[in-house]
C-alpha positions in Angstrom: 35.6 -7.9 -5.8 33.4 -10.1 -7.9 30.6 -12.3 -6.5 27.9 -14.6 -7.7 24.5 -14.6 -6.1 22.4 -17.8 -6.5 18.8 -16.7 -6.4 17.1 -13.6 -7.8 14.3 -13.5 -5.3 13.8 -10.9 -2.6 17.0 -11.6 -0.6 19.2 -12.3 -3.6 18.0 -9.4 -5.7 18.2 -6.8 -2.9 21.5 -8.0 -1.6 23.0 -8.3 -5.1 21.9 -4.9 -6.2 23.2 -3.3 -3.0 26.5 -5.0 -3.2 26.7 -3.7 -6.8 25.9 -0.2 -5.4 29.0 -0.6 -3.2 31.1 -1.1 -6.4 31.2 -4.9 -6.4 30.7 -6.8 -9.7 27.6 -9.1 -9.1 26.3 -11.9 -11.2 22.8 -13.0 -10.2 21.9 -16.6 -11.2 18.2 -17.1 -11.5 16.6 -20.3 -12.9 13.0 -19.2 -13.1 12.7 -18.3 -16.8 9.9 -15.7 -16.4 11.7 -14.0 -13.5 15.0 -14.0 -15.4 13.4 -12.5 -18.5 11.8 -9.8 -16.4 15.1 -9.0 -14.7 17.0 -8.8 -18.0 14.3 -6.4 -19.3 14.7 -4.2 -16.2 11.3 -5.2 -14.8 11.5 -5.8 -11.0 9.3 -8.8 -10.1 8.8 -7.6 -6.5 7.8 -4.3 -5.0 10.4 -2.7 -2.9 10.8 1.1 -2.8 14.0 2.2 -4.4 15.0 -1.2 -5.8 14.2 -0.4 -9.4 16.5 2.6 -9.4 19.5 0.7 -7.9 19.0 -2.2 -10.3 18.8 0.0 -13.3 21.8 2.1 -12.3 24.1 -0.8 -11.7 22.9 -2.8 -14.7 23.7 0.1 -16.9 27.1 0.5 -15.3 27.8 -3.2 -15.9 28.2 -4.1 -12.3 25.0 -6.1 -12.1 24.2 -8.9 -14.5 21.6 -11.7 -14.7 21.9 -15.2 -16.1 21.0 -18.9 -15.5 24.5 -20.4 -15.9 26.3 -20.9 -12.6 29.6 -22.0 -14.1 29.9 -18.7 -16.0 28.9 -16.7 -12.9 31.5 -18.2 -10.6 34.3 -18.5 -13.2 36.0 -15.3 -12.0 34.2 -14.8 -8.7 35.8 -14.4 -5.3 32.7 -15.6 -3.5 29.4 -17.1 -4.2 26.3 -16.4 -2.1 23.4 -18.9 -1.7 20.2 -16.9 -1.5 17.5 -19.4 -2.4 14.2 -20.1 -0.6 13.9 -22.1 2.6 10.1 -22.6 2.9 8.5 -24.4 5.8 8.6 -28.1 5.2 5.2 -29.6 5.1 4.2 -31.5 8.2 6.9 -30.7 10.7 7.7 -27.0 10.7 11.3 -27.4 9.7 12.9 -25.3 7.0 13.1 -27.1 3.7 16.8 -27.0 2.7 16.5 -28.7 -0.6 17.4 -25.6 -2.6 20.3 -24.8 -0.4 21.9 -28.2 -0.6 21.2 -28.4 -4.4 23.0 -25.1 -4.8 26.0 -26.3 -2.8 26.1 -29.5 -4.9 26.0 -27.5 -8.1 28.8 -25.2 -6.9 30.9 -28.3 -6.2 30.2 -29.7 -9.7 30.9 -26.5 -11.6 33.7 -24.9 -9.6 37.1 -24.8 -11.3 39.0 -23.4 -8.3 38.4 -22.9 -4.6 35.7 -20.5 -3.6 34.3 -18.8 -0.6 30.7 -20.0 -0.3 28.3 -17.9 1.9 24.8 -18.8 2.9 22.6 -15.7 2.8 19.3 -17.7 3.1 17.8 -18.1 6.5 18.9 -21.6 7.5 18.8 -23.7 10.7 21.7 -24.4 12.9 24.0 -26.9 11.3 23.3 -26.0 7.7 26.7 -24.3 7.1 28.4 -27.5 8.4 26.4 -29.6 5.9 27.2 -27.2 3.1 30.9 -27.5 3.9 30.6 -31.3 3.9 28.8 -31.4 0.6 31.5 -29.1 -1.0 34.5 -30.8 0.4 33.4 -34.4 -0.1 32.4 -33.7 -3.7 35.5 -31.8 -4.5 38.4 -32.8 -2.2 40.8 -31.4 -4.9 39.6 -27.8 -4.2 39.8 -25.6 -1.1 36.4 -24.2 -0.1 35.8 -21.7 2.6 32.3 -21.5 4.1 30.5 -18.7 5.9 27.0 -17.7 7.1 25.8 -14.1 6.5 22.1 -14.0 7.4 20.1 -11.0 6.1 18.1 -8.6 8.3 16.1 -6.8 5.7 12.6 -5.4 6.4 10.3 -5.5 3.4 9.6 -1.9 2.5 12.8 -0.7 4.1 15.3 -3.2 2.6 17.6 -0.8 0.8 18.1 1.4 3.8 18.6 -1.7 6.0 21.3 -3.0 3.7 23.1 0.3 3.3 22.8 1.5 6.9 22.3 -1.7 8.9 21.8 -2.1 12.6 24.4 -4.9 12.4 26.0 -7.4 10.0 26.4 -10.9 11.3 29.0 -13.1 9.7 29.7 -16.7 10.8 33.0 -18.2 9.8 33.9 -21.9 9.5 37.2 -22.0 11.3 37.7 -25.6 10.4 38.4 -24.5 6.8 41.7 -24.5 5.0 43.3 -21.6 6.9 41.0 -21.5 10.0 38.8 -19.1 8.1 41.3 -16.2 7.9 40.9 -15.7 4.2 37.1 -15.9 4.4 37.1 -13.3 7.1 39.4 -11.0 5.1 37.3 -11.4 1.9 34.0 -10.6 3.7 35.6 -7.7 5.5 36.7 -6.3 2.1 33.2 -6.9 0.7 31.6 -4.9 3.5 34.3 -2.3 3.6 31.9 0.6 2.8 30.0 -0.2 6.0 33.1 0.2 8.1 33.3 3.8 6.9 29.9 4.5 8.6 30.8 2.5 11.7 28.1 -0.1 11.1 28.6 -3.0 13.7 30.0 -6.0 11.9 30.1 -9.1 14.2 32.2 -12.1 13.3 31.3 -15.3 15.0 31.1 -19.0 14.3 28.6 -20.7 11.9 26.2 -22.0 14.5 25.9 -18.7 16.3 25.3 -16.7 13.1 22.6 -19.1 12.0 20.8 -19.1 15.4 21.0 -15.3 15.7 18.7 -14.8 12.7 16.1 -17.1 14.1 16.4 -15.7 17.6 16.0 -12.1 16.4 12.9 -12.8 14.4 11.3 -14.9 17.1 11.9 -12.2 19.7 10.2 -9.5 17.4 7.3 -11.9 16.8 6.9 -12.3 20.5 6.9 -8.5 20.9 4.2 -8.1 18.3 2.1 -10.9 19.9 2.6 -9.4 23.4 1.3 -6.0 22.4 -1.7 -7.6 20.7 -2.6 -9.4 23.9 -2.2 -6.2 25.9 -4.5 -4.5 23.4 -7.1 -7.1 24.1 -6.7 -6.5 27.8 -7.0 -2.7 27.3 -10.4 -3.3 25.7 -11.6 -5.2 28.7 -10.3 -2.8 31.4 -10.7 0.5 29.6 -7.1 1.3 28.8 -5.5 2.8 25.7 -3.0 0.5 24.0 -1.2 3.4 22.3 -0.5 5.0 25.7 0.6 1.6 27.1 2.9 1.1 24.2 4.4 4.6 24.5 4.9 4.1 28.2 6.6 0.7 27.6 8.7 2.0 24.6 10.2 4.9 26.5 12.0 2.3 28.5 15.3 2.0 26.7 15.5 -1.7 27.5 12.3 -2.3 25.6 12.1 0.4 22.9 9.1 1.5 20.9 9.5 -0.6 17.7 7.1 -3.4 17.0 4.7 -2.3 19.7 1.8 -1.6 17.3 -1.4 -3.7 17.7 -3.0 -5.4 14.7 -4.6 -8.5 13.4 -1.5 -10.7 13.8 1.9 -10.9 12.2 2.6 -12.4 8.7 5.1 -12.1 5.9 7.9 -14.2 4.7 10.0 -14.2 7.9 8.2 -14.3 11.2 5.8 -17.2 10.6 8.4 -19.4 8.9 11.2 -18.6 11.2 9.2 -19.0 14.5 8.0 -22.5 13.3 11.5 -23.4 12.3 13.0 -22.3 15.6 10.5 -24.4 17.6 11.3 -27.4 15.4 15.1 -26.9 15.9 14.7 -26.5 19.6 12.5 -29.6 19.9 15.1 -31.6 18.1 17.8 -30.3 20.3 15.9 -31.1 23.5 15.6 -27.5 24.5 12.0 -26.6 23.6 11.2 -22.9 23.2 7.9 -22.7 25.0 7.5 -18.9 24.6 8.0 -19.1 20.9 5.6 -22.1 20.6 2.9 -20.0 22.5 3.6 -17.1 20.2 2.9 -19.2 17.1 -0.3 -20.5 18.5 -1.6 -17.2 19.8 -0.8 -15.4 16.5 -2.7 -18.0 14.4 -5.7 -17.9 16.6 -5.8 -14.1 16.6 -6.4 -13.9 12.9 -9.5 -16.1 13.1 -10.6 -14.1 16.2 -10.4 -10.9 14.1 -12.7 -12.3 11.6 -15.2 -13.2 14.3 -14.8 -9.7 15.7 -15.8 -8.2 12.3 -18.9 -10.5 12.1 -19.9 -9.5 15.6 -19.6 -5.8 14.7 -21.8 -6.4 11.6 -24.6 -7.5 13.9 -23.7 -11.2 14.2 -23.9 -12.0 10.5 -22.3 -10.9 7.3 -24.4 -13.2 5.0 -25.3 -11.2 1.9 -23.7 -8.1 3.3 -21.0 -6.1 1.6 -17.6 -5.9 3.3 -15.2 -3.3 2.0 -11.6 -4.0 2.6 -8.6 -1.6 2.7 -5.3 -3.4 2.4 -4.4 -7.0 1.7 -0.6 -7.3 2.1 0.9 -8.3 5.4 2.4 -4.8 5.8 2.5 -1.6 3.8 5.2 -0.8 1.2 5.3 -4.3 -0.1 3.4 -6.6 -2.5 4.0 -9.6 -0.3 0.9 -11.7 0.6 2.7 -14.5 2.3 1.0 -15.4 5.6 -0.9 -12.1 5.5 -3.7 -11.8 8.1 -6.1 -10.9 5.2 -6.0 -14.5 4.0 -7.6 -16.4 6.9 -9.8 -13.3 7.7 -11.3 -12.9 4.3 -11.7 -16.7 3.8 -13.7 -16.8 7.0 -15.9 -13.8 6.0 -16.4 -15.3 2.5 -17.5 -18.6 4.1 -19.9 -16.7 6.3 -21.6 -15.3 3.1 -20.0 -11.9 2.9 -19.8 -10.0 -0.4 -16.2 -8.7 -0.4 -14.7 -5.8 -2.3 -11.1 -4.9 -1.7 -8.3 -2.5 -2.6 -4.6 -2.7 -2.0 -2.1 -0.4 -3.9 0.4 -3.2 -4.6 -1.0 -6.6 -3.4 -4.0 -7.3 -5.5 -2.3 -9.3 -8.2 -0.6 -11.8 -5.8 -3.7 -11.8 -3.7 -5.9 -13.4 -6.4 -4.2 -16.8 -6.1 -4.6 -16.8 -2.3 -8.1 -15.3 -1.6 -11.6 -16.5 -2.6 -12.3 -16.2 -6.3 -15.5 -14.1 -5.8 -13.7 -11.1 -4.2 -14.1 -8.0 -6.3 -10.9 -6.0 -6.6 -11.4 -2.2 -6.8 -9.5 0.7 -8.4 -9.1 2.7 -5.3 -10.0 3.0 -1.6 -13.3 4.8 -2.1 -14.4 2.2 -4.6 -13.8 -0.5 -2.0 -16.0 1.5 0.5 -18.8 2.0 -2.1 -22.1 0.7 -0.6 -20.2 -1.3 2.0 -22.2 -2.3 5.1 -18.9 -2.5 7.0 -15.4 -1.3 6.1 -12.4 -3.2 7.4 -8.8 -1.9 7.5 -6.3 -4.7 7.3 -3.1 -3.0 6.1 -1.9 0.5 7.2 -1.0 2.0 3.9 -0.4 5.8 4.4 -2.9 6.6 1.6 -5.7 5.3 3.7 -4.9 7.6 6.6 -5.7 10.6 4.5 -9.2 9.5 3.5 -11.9 12.1 4.3 -14.4 10.7 6.8 -17.2 12.7 5.1 -16.4 11.1 1.7 -16.3 7.7 3.3 -19.7 8.3 5.0 -21.2 9.3 1.6 -19.7 6.2 -0.1 -20.8 3.6 2.4 -24.2 2.2 2.9 -23.6 1.3 6.6 -21.7 3.0 9.3 -19.5 0.2 10.8 -15.8 0.5 10.5 -13.4 -2.2 11.9 -10.0 -0.6 11.9 -7.6 -3.4 12.7 -4.6 -1.1 12.3 -5.7 1.9 14.3 -5.0 4.3 11.4 -7.7 6.8 12.3 -8.6 8.9 15.4 -11.4 7.3 17.3 -13.1 10.6 18.3 -13.0 12.0 14.8 -14.5 8.9 13.3 -17.2 8.6 15.9 -18.0 12.3 15.6 -18.5 11.7 11.8 -21.2 9.2 12.7 -19.4 5.9 12.3 -19.7 2.9 14.6 -15.9 2.9 14.7 -14.0 0.2 16.5 -10.2 -0.2 16.6 -7.7 -2.4 18.5 -7.1 -1.7 22.2 -9.0 1.6 22.4 -12.4 2.1 23.8 
């Protein structure tokens, strides 16, 4: 098969490269000149383990190409995927679908024959129907099939998630030219390699596929927020959140994943998708009160974590040096979107702290989002140098291996606020630190 992928961002690039790895010819259409130039030169503009190798291999094999001309990309394509951004619309929480609808309109203008058009972007319920309307009203002379194929890629694990997925969700527009039969056959062929490993591939309708993505992310966000609240309770009653999480996770109905306490969820999916789902539900007259509470609790938590650091520093960080380990919203990514570090470090900066930070991948994107006066360090020990208090915000594996004795020598103070529970409490306290973590006393 041959496909075009509109959008060379995280979703489009990962999906396109992985489809090419399956043996599909993929033409990625990217309109940002700098990003396109980087991709053509083999430079990956995002950090995702393993992605550079797959892109290089399939580019050299001729299966993966990059350009900015949609008409060329779709000329011989069997399907075109829309993988553009759907950021939160300012003011009301809805997803901004401008790029999606613009892509659909451009497909209609440039197509010379009927196509299968698939939304890969995360879009609200009803988007697929609107894409179909745009295509068919603009070009009644062509037969367009429309489908929804939301992605479930975890940053830092995206290649494995695509190649060995928990599930693939495909929504088919059965009001199309042949009740969606040819669309289903085409997507079944595209994902044929996954049938060979018995990956669950679920065919459903457009609305169900669109809602499934939001429902899944909202549920995981609630799970994260729930364990954070249980961690707070553990601190009050003398419990250990890790034992609580283990006891919960051994129940097969619950499972252990996403039961790790921290400073609050962030990233490109959970914050955006929970807000969008609450807006969708409000408009539909079926408000999602659990999700609304999740959004509010998570935002408040990040500020509360900053106050927690200030309290541990003796009630004030004015003129004091705060060392920071980790800036990205999670490890194994350079993504700073909605990272807990942003509100936390702005609050500490406003309180007069002198901040020095290290992150193995996130410092370049962090500069545009964090206070200008933050000093970015070359390594973890440099971030700890002469710090009055050390704060762990992202659980990069390299931080786990830091020698407590070397940290003690580097730091001026003894306070450590470990907001990711990467170290053993007894070990750090025995080393002489005022060590405080989340949900452990």
